N, C-alpha and C positions, 0 to 999 in steps of 0.2 A: 761229572755227569751223574744224575740220579738214576736209581734203578728203574723208575717209571719211564724216564726218557729213553733209556736203553731198550726197554721192552717195547715202547711205542715205535722206536726206530726199526727194531727187528720185525715187528708186525707189519710196518709199512713196506719194508723190503720184501717180506714174504708175500704180501698182497700184490706187489708189482710183478714179481716173478711167477706168480700163480698162473697156470695155464700156458706158460711159454713152452714151446716145443723146440727141440734142437733142429737146426737147419743144416741140410747137407751142403757142404762147400761146393762151389762151382769148379768143375775140373776142365782144364783147357782141352784135354783130349775129347771130352764129351761134347763141348761146344763145337770143336772142329769137326767132329763126327756128324753132328746135326747139319752143319753148313755143307759138308760134302754130300750128305744124303740129299739135301735140297738141290744141289747141283745135279746129282744123278737123276732125280725125278724130272728136273728141267730138260736134261738131255734126252731122257726117255720120251718125254712129251713131244719134243721136236721130231724124233725118229718115228713115233707112232702116228702123230697127227699131220705132219707136213712132209716127212720123208727126208732122207739124206741125199745130198747132191751126188750125182753119178760118178764124178771123178774120185771122190773120197771112197765111195763103195768099191770102185775098181782099184783102189790103192794108189792112185795117181794124185799127188798132193802139189798144188800150185805153191811156189815159194812165198808169194805175198799172202796167201791164205794161211800158210803155216806160221809166218812171222806175226801176222795180225792176231790170229787166234791164240798164239802163245803169249803175246803181250797182254791180251785181255784176261787170259787165265791167270797169268802172274799177278796182274793188278787186282783181280778178284780175290785171289788167295791172300795176298799181302794185306788187303783191306779187311778181309774177314778175320784174319789172325789178329789184327789191331783191335777190331771191335770186340772180339772175345776177350782179349787181354784187358781192355778198358772196362769190361763188366766186373773185373776183380781188381779194383784199384789197390796198388801197393807202392811203397816208397821205392823210387829208383826204376819204375817201369818205363820202358822206352816205347813211345807211341809214334815214332817217326819213320819206321821201316817202310811204310806204304808210299812215302814221298818219292823214293827212288823209282819204284815201279810206275808211279804216276808220271814222273818226268820222262821215263823211257817210252811209255805208251803215248805221251803227248807228241812224240815224233811222227805218229801216224797222221794227225790232222795237219802238222807242219809240212810233211811231205805232200799231202793232198793239196795244200794251198800252193806250194811251189809248182807242182806238176800241173795243177789246174790253171794257173796263170800262164804257163807255157802253152797250153792247149787253146786258150782263148775261149771263144764262144762254143767250141766243140766239147768243152769240159762237162757241161751240164745240158741234158736234153729233157724233154717232157717225159720220155720213158724212164730215164734214170731217176728223175725226181719222184715219179710214181712208185718205182721200186724202192727208192730210198725211204719214202714215207712208210711203206710196208715194213721195212726193216726196223725203222724207228718205233713203229707201233707194236710190232710183234716182240721185238727185243725188250721193250719196256714192260710189256705184259708178262713175258717170261721171267722178268726180274722179281715178280711178286712172291714167288716161292722162297727165294733166298731172303728177300726183304722181311717176310713174315717170320722166318726162322730166327733171324738175327734180332728182330725187335722182341720176340718172345724171350730170347736169351738175355737181352739187356734188361728186360723187366724183372728177371730173376736175380740180377746183380745190382750193383750200385755204381754206375758210371759217374765220374766226377765232372765230366764235360759233356752234357747231353747234346749240345749243338754239334760238337765234333763227332760224337758217336753217331748222330743222325746222318751227318755228311758221309761218313765212311760206310755206314750201312747202305746208303744209296749207291755209293761207288762200287761196293762189293756186289750188290744185287744187279746193278746195270751191267757190270763186267761179266758176271756169270750168265746173265740173260742174253747178251749179244754174243758171247762165246758159244752158247748152245745154238742160237739161231744161225750162226755162221755155217753150221754144218748143213743147213738147208739153202741158204742164200747162194745163188750161182755166180754172183759177181766176185771176181778177185781183183778188181780194179782199185788201185790205191786211192783214187779220188773218192770213189763210192765209200770205201771202208773208212777212210780218214774223216769224211764228212758225216755220213749217216750212222755208221756203227759207233763212232766216237760220241755222237750226239746222244745215243742211248745212255751212256755213262754220265754225261753232263746233266741230262734231264733227270735221271734217277737220283743223282747226287743232290740236285736242287730240291727235289721232292722230299728226300730223306732229311735234309737239314730243316725243312719247314714242318714236316709231319711228325717225325720221330720224337723230338724233345718233349712235347706235351704228353706223349704216350708213356714214356719211360720215367718221367718225374713222379715221385711218390708224394 
């Protein structure tokens, strides 16, 4: 290789790297901190704007309420962790931990279907549908905070599967949204929770899978 070729190659490399700035690596703890902060803001919004259900304020926790909110919180955390890990792709990363949380949470709509069939026509009334639609609307709206945080985090990273990242962003956001709104919802009925509260997660997941990929692709 001639000296002129070497010089031109060096000049080309120098030109390519000119102006580049070091990028701070994404830290898992930071991403999780932002996600939990979003959840905290969502809970505060429910408490300040809608109020907390009386039995929770009095320290009396219905078993169905505890079970359902615990499952939604677990699913939200597992999905958020997976999204944050996906923003930093590396060889050997496991992105399947959320599946077990999703399978467990799926017991809620399954139980709702079984009990609803046993109740027959009494399972769903006009009043329960009206309240269910309120939960679906408000839970989905409250998901926006977590949704925005995770999309912002994904845009800072380089997820190799935008569609799955979008799906899990929606699952995490919907789970956190309905977890927070459950502290206001006065219904502890498994049919209501399994149908309407679970629907928030399903709707948010569908929206995430459609909306997020175009946003996070560079």
